[in-house]
ROSE-42326 format. One record per atom (N, C-alpha, C, CB): x, y, z; residue in one letter. Coordinates in steps of 0.001 Angstrom, whole numbers, plus 500000, padded with zeros to 6 digits. Glycine has a CB too. Layout:
# residues N
XYZA...
This chain:
# residues 401
335900821140729243M335045821336730417M334675822811730542M335755820840731709M333391823087730749Q332925824454730919Q333112824866732376Q331439824594730490Q333942825879732611Q334256826294733974Q333111827120734570Q335565827100733998Q333189827316735872I332203828130736573I332395829595736199I332316827936738105I331327830239735769S331390831643735387S331233832524736627S330301831974734340S331573833820736517P331343834735737644P329880834750738085P331779836148737268P328964834682737138T327538834647737494T327220833399738313T326658834687736223T327803832281737920E327552831031738641E328213831033740005E328045829843737833E329391831625740107H330017831770741429H329106832534742366H331374832482741317H328569833618741878A327678834434742701A326396833674743036A327341835748741982A325925832869742111L324706832094742312L324866831088743450L324324831371741024L326032830455743514L326255829386744485L326772829883745829L327220828391743923L327233831100745886A327868831617747097A326988831578748346A328302833015746860A325681831848748263P324873831890749493P324545830529750108P323602832594749211P325034829441749550L324701828105750046L325013827977751530L325462827039749258L324039827551752321D324161827469753778D324135826010754206D323025828264754478D325316825397754327A325412823984754677A324920823710756094A326843823509754531A325163824640756999A324734824450758383A323214824382758485A325269825579759264A322543825221757723Q321079825199757724Q320558823873757179Q320521826369756895Q321199823357756148M320783822077755579M320917820957756603M321610821752754331M322033820923757305L322238819887758313L321206819998759423L323648819979758896L320911821215759849A319914821406760910A318548820890760461A319817822898761303A318205821105759197Q316930820593758683Q316900819069758708Q316685821097757254Q317981818450758268V318038816989758266V317880816450759682V319362816498757653V318567817047760623E318483816586762012E317065816743762556E319476817360762895E316416817853762237Q315043818066762699Q314085817072762066Q314591819490762390Q314195816883760754W313268816006760052W313481814540760431W313420816182758547W314723814137760638C315000812736760954C314636812381762393C316465812432760710C314367813374763212A313916813113764582A312455812677764611A314106814358765452A311760812799763479I310352812416763382I310261811070762676I309520813500762625I309559810122763278N309370808844762599N308342808999761490N308931807750763594N308742808683760281T307841808775759126T307816807460758358T308269809925758194T307780806362759087G307598805087758417G306322805117757587G307557803937759437G306360804517756410T305170804520755551T303978803979756335T305409803674754262T302894804746756358G301708804326757093G301620804895758490G301666802851757170G302694805517758994N302639806188760295N302024807570760089N304068806295760950N300705807634760078L300005808852759680L300306810050760587L298523808597759665L300379809903761914P300722811071762737P302109811628762418P300651810704764211P303098810746762250G304443811205761934G304526811853760566G305408810059762009G303856811268759590L303859811840758249L303152813192758216L303197810881757266L302084813337759007A301380814624759070A302274815696759683A300076814490759885A302998815326760729Q303925816279761351Q305021816674760362Q304551815676762633Q305537815699759647Q306584815975758657Q306047816858757537Q307140814662758075Q304832816597757084W304230817392756010W304210818867756390W302800816900755702W303791819163757595H303695820570758021H305075821219758124H302971820669759375H306069820475758593L307422821032758652L307968821299757251L308358820080759409L307687820393756330L308157820595754959L307426821762754302L307964819314754128L306138821865754537A305377822985753969A305925824314754478A303879822858754319A306270824355755736E306853825573756313E308200825873755683E307004825435757836E309019824850755501A310353825047754939A310287825486753484A311171823769755059A309435824849752679F309359825155751254F308583826439750965F308722824004750520F307971827013751987A307232828267751794A308149829437751457A306430828595753040A309470829274751625V310401830347751260V310505830491749740V311793830076751861V310031829492749014L310062829545747549L308774830164747024L310263828132746949L308813830791745852P307573831321745267P306682830165744832P307879832259744058P305410830454744685G304503829404744228G303539828979745312G305285828207743747G302735827991744975D301674827513745860D301972826101746337D300315827556745149D301750825874747624I301908824545748218I300520823972748457I302736824603749553I300341822714748064R299052822082748319R299242820670748870R298211822044747035R298256820261749632K298238818911750190K297359818046749295K297719818906751673K297901816920748868V297164816009747992V296921814703748748V297945815748746652V295664814354748910D295322813121749619D295775811907748827D293812813047749882D296157810840749526P296590809629748825P295434808959748097P297221808648749806P295722808402746951A294719807605746243A294497806299747007A295163807322744767A293301805714746933P293043804450747644P293956803337747148P291576804030747476P294475802569748104V295353801446747793V294949800277748688V296867801825747996V294957799083748136S294627797903748934S295789796923748921S293348797225748406S295791796042749904A296794794986750007A296114793724750512A297966795405750950A296774792607750338I296238791323750770I296782790982752153I296588790208749755I295884790747753095A296256790358754441A296678788886754461A295090790606755419A297338788422755548P297758787008755608P296624786011755466P298459786750756898P295386786415755833D294260785490755695D293641785511754303D293204785817756717D294217786319753393G293740786359752018G292710787419751723G293183785066751668G292289788176752730T291309789228752485T292009790488751983T290503789530753766T291287791263751193E291823792505750640E291427793664751545E291313792738749189E292403794453751968R292152795545752893R292833796822752400R292643795179754306R292198797945752700E292779799222752311E293967799544753206E291729800345752382E295031800073752620T296217800432753384T296181801915753762T297491800112752581T296923802263754803A296994803654755262A298197804336754638A297074803728756807A297981805501754048N299064806288753459N298873807755753804N299122806094751923N299995808460753923G299938809872754256G299690810750753043G301209810288754927G299452812017753318A299219813003752255A300542813383751594A298516814268752821A300455813790750334H301617814193749559H301688815715749477H301572813575748150H302894816241749334L303103817687749237L303508818054747816L304181818160750247L302853819068747271V303184819558745928V303385821064745985V302069819190744901V304510821518745476L304789822949745297L304825823229743806L306143823371745986L304028824198743349S304016824585741938S304505826019741798S302596824433741333S305542826197740995V306153827512740781V306064827849739291V307647827534741277V305533829015738995R305368829521737626R304744828460736709R306728829973737059R303517828051737050P302858826988736274P302569827358734828P301577826608736936P302580828643734503Q302280829061733129Q303527829125732245Q301600830416733141Q304697828860732827A305932828928732039A305913827871730938A307173828737732947A306498828212729796A306516827282728669A307445826093728925A306943828010727400A308499826336729708R309455825273730011R309428825010731518R310901825656729532R309168823752731879R309014823433733294R309709822118733612R307524823362733679R310077821961734897Y310770820770735382Y309981820127736521Y312198821123735849Y310347818891736833L309785818186737979L310922817731738875L308917816979737529L310828818051740166L311774817581741169L310992816769742189L312538818773741848L311470815563742503T310718814702743409T311578814137744531T310091813573742638T310911813908745642G311509813251746789G310411812555747574G312278814261747680G310785811890748651H309765811246749489H310094811457750958H309661809733749172H309029811611751751M309191811861753179M309121810586754014M308137812830753649M308670809482753433D308536808256754229D309844807481754278D307429807368753660D309980806674755315T311125805781755476T310613804357755643T312006806205756694T311534803409755733V311142802006755930V311048801643757405V312135801080755239V311305802595758295F311376802288759725F310076802664760433F312559803023760372F309328801649760882A308068801869761583A308332802437762977A307264800555761678A307303802988763633P307489803521764991P307984802479765992P306193804103765487P307713801207765727T308150800143766640T309578799680766365T307210798961766539T310182800159765283H311549799752764949H312522800401765931H311907800142763479H313543799671766385P314473800244767364P315347801378766828P315354799169767888P315449801500765507F316321802513764904F315548803824764772F316851802041763511F315747804733765736Q314971805973765771Q315816807230766005Q313930805874766843Q317079807092766333T317872808254766739T319089808454765845T318319808106768186T319662809660765932L320845810040765171L322094809887766022L320721811478764662L323196809545765355Q324488809567766032Q325589809831765011Q324745808232766785Q326617810548765461W327759810844764603W328729809678764656W328457812163765030W329092809167763489L330066808080763403L331484808612763368L329804807226762174L331653809791762761D332919810511762786D332597811965762458D333971809896761769D333601812759762185G333389814186762014G332531814592760833G334674814838761892G332352813684759867E331544814049758704E330515812987758302E332447814323757542E330275812022759169T329343810939758847T328265810836759914T330089809597758711T327022810989759490L325880810960760393L325050809717760129L325020812229760236L324779808960761188N323967807751761115N322568808051761660N324633806586761906N321546807591760958G320192807812761450G319151807419760428G320005809254761839G317900807226760874P316833806809759953P316454807910758982P315606806376760731P316633807648757695G316250808603756672G317276809669756355G315020809252757072G318451809629756959V319431810688756702V319833810742755229V320672810478757570V319951809565754618A320290809511753186A319055809274752341A321323808411752916A318168808413752812D317007807974752039D315710808386752727D317040806453751839D315165809605752521M315877810593751754M315634812003752260M315492810493750320M315673812146753594K315474813484754134K316665814388753830K315238813416755638K317846813780753693G318977814553753192G318721815034751780G320252813726753239G318082814180750962G317748814565749595G316746815696749532G317214813387748848G315780815701750460I314799816793750489I315491818112750807I313688816507751527I316452818072751735A317213819291752058A317979819790750838A318191819029753225A318472818865750017V319180819244748795V318226819932747815V319825818004748136V317020819390747653I316034820018746760I315790821463747169I314704819231746773I315503821666748450L315157823002748933L316319823973748766L314736822942750398L317506823558749150A318667824451749051A318982824777747598A319894823818749724A318885823780746723A319184824011745306A318196824992744686A319161822686744531A316932824855745019L315932825750744448L316055827171744998L314538825211744719L316456827300746245R316675828641746795R317806829338746039R317002828568748312R318848828586745717L319936829159744929L319466829477743513L321135828199744889L318766828536742902F318330828699741514F317419829904741343F317616827446741038F316599830216742332E315679831345742217E316410832674742025E314799831420743449E317692832721742392A318477833933742175A319125833969740800A319539834054743236A318968832910740014S319545832866738676S318816833852737761S319475831432738099S319550834525736867P318892835449735931P317945834761734957P319930836202735152P318023833429734849V317139832721733912V315976832035734613V317930831694733127V315935832089735939A314908831347736681A313495831818736347A315148831481738176A313335833120736163A311992833663735943A311358833178734649A312043835166735938A312162832629733738S311627832196732446S311168830742732455S312669832387731370S311409830029733549V311016828620733628V310188828400734892V312267827687733619V309548827247734959G308774826878736142G309097825458736554G307270827028735883G308534825050737664Y308788823691738136Y307730823274739149Y310193823586738757Y307570821977739283D306773821376740354D307716820573741237D305618820471739783D307455820613742530V308156819760743487V307124818823744099V308893820608744596V307402817546744067L306552816548744711L307343815845745807L306014815521743675L306814815873747024I307361815067748119I306236814108748510I307851815970749364I306358812852748086N305276811913748378N305526811157749675N305109810927747228N304508810420750109A304543809786751431A304514808270751360A303386810267752261A304710807705750160D304588806245750045D305593805631749073D303191805885749606D306707806308748832E307669805794747856E308241804447748279E308797806793747658E308456804276749580E309106803049750046E308229801809749856E309476803189751510E306950801990749632T306071800845749358T305587800845747913T304869800859750305T306270801577747040G305981801507745616G305230802671745026G305233800314745354G304949803709745831S304255804911745334S302896804586744724S305116805624744298S302221803591745278L300931803198744709L299865804270744911L300466801890745327L299932804995746039S298927806029746289S299298807367745664S298727806204747778S300474807439745043S300906808689744405S301257808507742939S302098809259745137S301079807311742400A301475807036741014A300737807936740026A301214805568740672A299447808093740215T298674808949739306T299146810390739409T297167808860739618T299440810843740614L299930812201740832L301279812403740147L300048812497742337L302168811423740253I303472811512739591I303287811673738086I304327810260739898I302398810868737514A302160810932736068A301579812286735674A301214809803735626A300672812811736467E300076814119736165E301130815218736193E298955814443737163E301993815174737184L303011816223737316L304123816079736277L303613816196738718L304395814841735850A305461814625734866A305051815066733462A305858813157734844A303761815130733209A303288815438731863A303853816761731359A301765815480731837A304426816725730164C304929817916729450C306156818566730105C303827818943729350C306804817891731031K307999818464731641K309199818286730713K308277817812733014K310100819264730732A311298819194729894A312316818217730465A311929820579729749A312347818088731789A313308817209732453A312855817019733886A314760817790732393A313409816006734542A313077815737735942A314331815328736699A311995814636736053A314347815663737977L315409815272738889L314758814661740125L316322816493739266L315253813508740525T314739812825741714T315895812640742686T314082811445741349T315598812734743990Y316663812912744969Y316893811709745876Y316363814094745804Y316822810511745262E317317809329745949E318818809505746189E317023808031745123E319375808851747231P320819808969747445P321597808354746295P321222808304748760P322846808765746160S323689808248745088S323786806731745173S325089808877745149S324037806105744036A324110804647743986A325277804109744799A324226804179742549A326354804881744884L327526804514745670L327954805712746509L328689804036744753L328641805489747630P329057806614748470P329961807624747772P329757806096749672P330587807234746650D331456808177745942D330671809138745053D332466807419745101D329347808993745025G328518809898744233G328058809339742910G329252811142743985G328395808091742602T327958807473741355T326430807474741263T328503806033741247T325929807818740077L324489807867739859L323967806527739349L324139808980738871L322677806302739545A322015805131738955A321524805505737569A320830804630739848A321867804698736574G321439804957735207G320217804134734859G322565804662734229G320412803105734055E319314802221733677E318823801453734902E319757801242732560E317498801281734985R316898800514736075R315916799493735513R316189801449737081R315728798352736216P314671797429735796P313319797947736258P314924796008736354P312266797299735810G310960797550736392G310789796677737620G309836797289735370G309674796852738308S309406796039739487S307907795855739658S310018796681740747S307530794633739984G306132794340740259G306002793474741489G305479793659739067G305052793789742351N304760792995743537N303382792370743399N304844793856744817N303316791078743653Y302084790318743486Y301756789531744752Y302198789371742287Y300462789279744925S299983788322745924S299015787388745225S299301789043747149S299298786096745272A298394785092744718A297628784462745875A299176784004743895A296323784702745922V295469784184746997V294889782849746535V294323785204747368V295207781799747288I294833780443746884I293810779885747870I296085779519746807I292681779457747340K291609778891748150K291480777405747833K290265779632747897K291763776571748861G291631775131748711G290432774593749477G292895774440749176G290593773428750114R289509772832750900R290131772114752089R288642771847750034R289621772382753276S290179771761754469S289641770344754643S289865772605755707S290443769529755325A290061768149755662A290989767677756774A290143767190754399A290627766579757398H291484766019758452H292688765352757783H290692764989759352H293884765694758274A295098765186757628A295283763692757804A296301765899758168A294585763081758793G294726761646759006G293549760848758514G294933761368760443G292323761328758794R291133760559758463R290766760603756986R289985761054759268R290760761804756405N290306761916755007N291086762971754232N288818762250754962N292409762867754205P293195763886753500P292844763989752020P294668763587753645P292337762881751443Q292000762896750020Q290852763846749702Q291644761500749560Q290085764207750706D288979765138750488D289432766601750530D287897764906751532D290632766832750983G291149768191751068G291812768638749776G292132768300752206G292018769937749685R292759770542748561R293781771480749197R291789771324747535R295029771053749161N296080771688749948N296551772999749296N297265770726750118N296138774119749894A296491775434749337A297978775740749497A295665776532750010A298585775293750582I300026775505750784I300822774781749704I300461775016752189I300429773547749398L301116772776748360L300980773465747003L300554771339748289L299787773968746719A299586774678745460A300432775939745396A298115775028745277A300541776649746528A301361777864746577A302829777537746336A301194778575747929A303299776460746954A304696776063746773A304965775661745322A305051774902747719A304031774944744731D304178774540743334D304226775771742426D303020773606742915D303347776727742693L303336777958741898L304642778725742067L302147778846742297L305163778777743298A306423779482743545A307557778884742715A306780779435745038A307628777557742659L308682776898741893L308521777158740393L308674775389742172L307305777153739912R307066777396738491R307407778843738110R305601777088738140R307106779777739011L307435781176738730L308949781388738728L306771782104739765L309635780768739671K311094780889739713K311717780340738424K311664780144740943K311100779318737873A311615778711736642A311427779616735431A310932777378736392A310642780672735564L310431781607734452L311576782610734315L309118782355734643L312497782623735257E313620783568735173E314386783380733874E314569783394736373E314860784513733347A315622784516732102A316524785742732128A314677784522730840A317469785838731202P318300787052731158P317429788297731078P319268787008729956P317626789210732012G316832790428732039G315547790318732834G316511790833730662G315295789161733437L314076788967734221L314388788141735461L312978788281733372L314180788738736640S314350788001737888S313002787864738580S315372788704738814S312816786735739253V311584786460739987V311964786024741395V310718785368739269V311353786648742386N311665786322743773N310399785928744536N312354787513744462N310103784624744656P309043784200745567P309494784528746994P308723782661745404P308726785362747695A309226785936748941A308600785358750202A309006787396748927A307316784945750116R306668784522751355R305388783745751028R306350785749752258R305098782754751887I303819782052751823I303150782160753183I304007780557751405I301960782737753210D301132782786754411D300033781747754274D300532784211754635D299555781229755428G298403780336755369G298552779131756254G298170779892753971G297562778263756167G297575777049756951G297077777246758371G298947776492756980G297010776142759113S296577776205760517S297274775096761289S295020776075760644S296509774203761883A297109773117762671A297747772064761767A296048772461763572A298691771335762318N299414770328761537N298523769186761061N300547769768762355N297398768970761750N296531767849761355N295358768284760484N296005767147762586N295482769486759882V294439769999759005V295030770295757631V293786771269759606V294419769783756595V294823770145755230V294508771632755048V294078769252754136V295522772472754747P295288773925754697P294400774331753525P296616774664754606P293374775141753841D292439775545752795D292708776931752245D291045775489753316D293742777619752751H294068778932752180H295566779189752272H293289780055752903H296051779969751335A297466780365751316A297588781637750487A298381779221750734A298600782414750789V298920783607750016V300392783541749641V298596784915750816V300661783489748359L302043783519747861L302369784941747430L302246782514746672L303428785510747996R303851786867747641R305160786777746863R304017787766748918R305250787523745770F306471787463744965F306710788787744257F306389786322743941F307963788992743889N308396790198743192N309031789797741870N309391791024744059N308798790613740847V309405790379739536V310102791661739092V308333789928738483V311264791522738451R312030792676737975R312434792473736519R313282792904738855R311654793041735590P311994792940734165P312846794134733715P310708792855733311P313849793880732898R314709794941732388R314084795688731200R316047794359731979R313166795019730504L312559795610729312L311035795477729393L313103794932728019L310303796408728798P308838796319728821P308316795010728243P308240797477728058P308934794522727171E308447793286726553E308630792081727477E309170793040725227E309675792128728334L309861791046729302L308769791072730356L311236791148729966L308325792268730732A307215792382731678A305944791791731080A306986793854732073A305704792063729807Q304516791536729138Q304589790012729011Q304357792177727751Q305779789509728682Q305949788067728554Q305744787367729891Q307333787744728001Q306252787981730962F306068787382732279F304593787348732660F306867788152733333F303883788427732384E302471788486732740E301697787360732048E301878789858732365E301996787113730786A301318786031730059A301681784666730646A301687786077728560A302967784484730971A303406783208731544A302826783004732935A304934783144731602A302695784086733681L302104784004735021L300652783537734935L302185785373735738L299892784117734033R298485783731733889R298366782250733512R297789784612732825R299255781788732653E299223780384732254E299594779475733428E300176780142731073E300597779879734217A300992779078735381A299854778983736382A302234779677736054A299140780074736593I297997780062737507I296909779122736996I297433781485737684I296658779155735692R295650778257735113R296024776801735340R295486778527733611R297287776475735109V297758775093735252V297678774649736707V299204774955734733V298150775500737628I298152775138739051I296730774974739571I298897776200739879I295841775881739189A294459775799739655A293818774477739233A293641776981739115A294084774059737999K293519772801737506K294185771600738159K293661772713735989K295500771627738263L296249770492738801L295904770217740258L297739770740738667L295749771287741051H295500771125742488H294032771315742863H296347772105743267H293198771592741866D291768771788742106D291530772888743151D291119770468742565D292141774041742926V292018775186743832V291604776414743022V293361775449744597V291196777454743740E290915778746743123E292076779690743431E289557779336743637E292461780494742449I293578781426742637I293150782805742172I294849780955741865I293305783785743062H293028785185742734H294344785953742799H291959785806743709H294641786706741761L295902787446741685L295684788922742015L296529787301740286L296536789454742866H296478790869743252H297845791492742985H296066791038744764H297851792693742398G299113793405742173G299524793397740720G300212792798743005G300749793819740468G301255793892739109G302535794699739056G300214794497738182G303018794966737873V304225795767737687V303837797240737844V304887795495736278V304254797835738946S303913799228739234S305058800188738920S303516799371740686S306264799668738774R307413800465738360R307864799966736987R308581800379739410R307559800678735903P307985800212734583P309516800235734455P307348801080733481P310072799420733577P311513799473733334P311950800873732896P311911798442732271P313167801250733283K313678802573732940K314962802432732125K313931803414734217K314836802371730796P316035802303729947P316711803661729865P315676801807728534P317954803672729457L318704804920729306L318507805417727874L320234804717729634L317551806314727671T317233806847726350T318250807908725943T315812807436726332T318285808290724660P319188809377724247P318931810673725006P319047809631722757P317658810974725289E317335812203726023E317851812123727454E315815812454726021E317682810960728090A318194810789729455A319720810842729466A317702809452730057A320349810244728443T321807810279728359T322311811718728245T322294809448727160T321601812552727488A321988813965727372A321871814674728717A321115814680726322A320829814362729481L320668814976730802L321769814513731750L319286814639731390L322110813227731697F323235812733732488F324518813461732095F323403811211732305F324688813717730795G325877814431730341G325960815825730915G325899814503728841G324834816520730999L324823817853731593L325176817784733076L323450818517731401L324643816785733777V324977816627735194V326471816365735359V324159815477735823V327031815537734492R328469815266734575R329278816531734285R328864814146733590R328871817294733290E329561818542732957E329553819503734145E328907819207731733E328390819618734791C328294820513735951C329122819980737110C326828820685736386C329119818659737290G329933818076738353G331411818341738142G329688816585738444G331877818194736908E333286818453736612E333644819910736890E333599818101735152E332740820817736549A332998822235736787A333114822536738281A331890823086736164A332428821732739093L332448821924740547L333496821060741237L331084821619741128L334250820299740472G335234819406741082G334619818152741663G335982820128742154G333443817764741130Q332745816560741587Q332684815565740428Q331303816903742112Q333593814614740348P333540813633739249P332223812856739297P334748812651739329P331547812779738171I330250812106738105I330312810981737082I329122813107737747I329862809804737480R329660808701736546R328339808027736913R330862807676736588R327892807116736078W326662806402736385W326792804951735983W325467807046735682W325948804120736573Q325983802693736303Q324574802115736403Q326938801975737279Q324402800929735831T323117800243735908T322813799881737348T323111798985735023T321548800005737737S321121799678739095S320056798596739061S320592800928739818S320010797783740107G318956796777740231G317758797278740995G319489795552740899G317882798478741596G316792799040742374G315824799826741509G317336799922743466G314712800227742130V313689801016741442V313290802192742324V312447800142741090V312664803202741708C312236804380742460C311227805148741613C313457805287742844C310877806350742060D309926807167741293D310481807585739941D309542808402742086D311790807511739772G312371807786738461G311837806848737393G313877807681738525G311522805591737770N310916804656736817N309586805194736302N310712803278737467N308760805672737239N307441806189736859N307558807408735957N306631806543738101N308509808282736289I308690809506735501I309181809174734096I309683810458736198I310159808286733997A310698807908732688A309621807273731816A311880806943732851A308682806546732429A307610805917731668A306690806944731023A306806805001732563A306754808185731498C305963809274730905C306710809956729767C305597810307731972C307904809444729418G308676810005728323G309512811207728714G307768810384727222G309740811396730012V310501812545730506V311902812085730903V309778813220731716V312965812736730393P314314812372730831P314498812701732303P315377813098729987P315085811773733055V315210811942734503V316539811395734987V314054811248735234V317151812105735932V318271811585736705V317736811422738120V319552812541736648V317731810200738636D316985809939739860D317843809633741089D316066808811739627D319125809966741040T319966809818742238T320748811109742476T320942808606742090T320035812217742479M320647813530742689M320781813879744164M319836814598741988M320405812947745038G320476813191746476G321882813053747022G319563812249747202G321975812918748320V323251812948749038V324084811696748787V323007813106750527V325353811815749117R326211810635749182R326026809988750557R327720811010748927R325903808682750559G325685807946751803G325605806476751479G324399808422752533G324971805705752359G324876804282752101G324161803527753200G326233803713751912G324153802189753050A323520801261754003A322054801598754238A324268801278755336A321378802110753193I319984802493753357I319135801247753628I319472803245752103I317993801456754250H317058800398754647H317656799512755736H316671799545753432H318642800009756461S319210799277757591S319543800261758695S320472798475757167S319812799738759894D320159800627761002D321594801150760904D319968799901762322D322250800820759798Q323586801362759534Q323537802529758544Q324504800261758994Q322348802964758158E322200804037757170E323026805259757573E320714804427757011E323747805830756605F324586806980756929F324561808022755828F326011806537757182F324827809238756235L324933810406755354L326334810970755467L323869811491755712L326984811196754327I328262811911754306I327905813394754253I329186811472753071I328022814066755380V327453815399755577V327953816439754572V327760815869756964V329238816469754203P329664817461753201P328927817344751873P331139817328752953P328326816181751605S327620816013750326S326325816808750284S327324814541750076S325808817264751409L324619818121751378L324896819356750530L324195818532752812L325974820048750848A326319821253750096A326774820911748676A327416822036750824A327538819820748530E328008819423747202E326836819201746239E328857818147747300E325880818436746688R324767818074745811R323812819243745578R324005816899746399R323669820118746572A322826821303746364A323440822204745303A322637822084747686A324755822397745363A325438823203744349A325315822563742972A326917823385744714A325455821245742924L325348820528741649L323963820741741034L325622819016741849L322913820561741826S321554820717741298S321273822148740862S320533820290742340S321725823099741661A321491824503741298A322153824836739968A322018825442742397A323368824330739776L324080824596738532L323407823878737353L325550824158738657L322960822648737577V322249821915736521V320996822670736108V321882820490736992V320212823129737069L318987823864736742L319292825170736010L318191824155738015L320350825856736440H320760827106735815H321139826882734336H321946827723736589H321968825882734084R322413825625732711R321316824968731871R323659824736732721R320500824156732499L319389823529731799L318387824591731300L318685822512732724L318388825715731990S317452826801731653S318067827844730725S316970827480732923S319289827588730266G319929828502729322G320929829431729937G318913829298728640G321222829248731246G322207830099731892G323611829829731381G322160829907733385G324498830794731538N325905830688731132N326038830482729621N326589829532731880N
């Protein structure tokens, strides 16, 4: 194990845990549910102010257009907030990408809006772990890293997007642009487990909406003249579920449509998610899906329009990613933070980055848990722990020590 050098001790000494906690408390007091444009705008300005202590240029990037299928089957544009990008030493030959997200899953109407202490070191609140705590870690780590004797020889981009919780559809192109030619990337989702375990290999993920157009008729007088869109949707859901195989899960999640009980429903929307472990499984599913739609459309005499697709590619653990995980573990051991990693069923922006051929560790954020629920918590001492870990990783990744 490589121990902490005097230079590294000096590098990590200025870490201000109290300041990090104050930032988390301030940021989590703002509702930033995906699509809450006023809250996201307020958060953007606070983050821009906070990250202005770093060298480089901060810019606001408008979201790319994104559409979704409404319950009535119409396609409508969704609302997304602006993304924040900080670019430091863009001309450096060796550069990194650090990413986080400012949005949460809690809308302004959700009852979970306030912070409370569960005990002396555990804070409960919306976004404390996922991932405003992670954003505080990014900022603190980079402030430390800027004092490293090797920092001036490398550069980096920081992306804080506003739509990660809904799949980063309005920031996917931006992620790919920023990931291009990077030596490595770090993403600040919370650890996979409260003990600090990282997420290693991840599946891909795709969200689909199948819009089914049938024909209405009276359910008693002339049902034979109708074409039941709900029945076709249910049949399609069962056929898609039957496509599951090792390394491929399919989750039919919801059917919208229909009207009165005495009317043959002429429209339905089937929503489903697919998670392939390998790229070839994603391709195989797509082919099988198209065939199932063809069969259902003919069998039920309906029209089917498909919206969506696999937006998070599978993220295998490549040799380059394994080497980066090894460096993180080495730095963790030097700091007295045991690090291990395991396969995860979840997805994040790390999937998008890995698809660009860039090695990434995507759970460099805080220790915590119960994310996406009103039990979400942050283990507060992990703010400083993870900031020190990232600063040391960046220092050694850049040739320090």
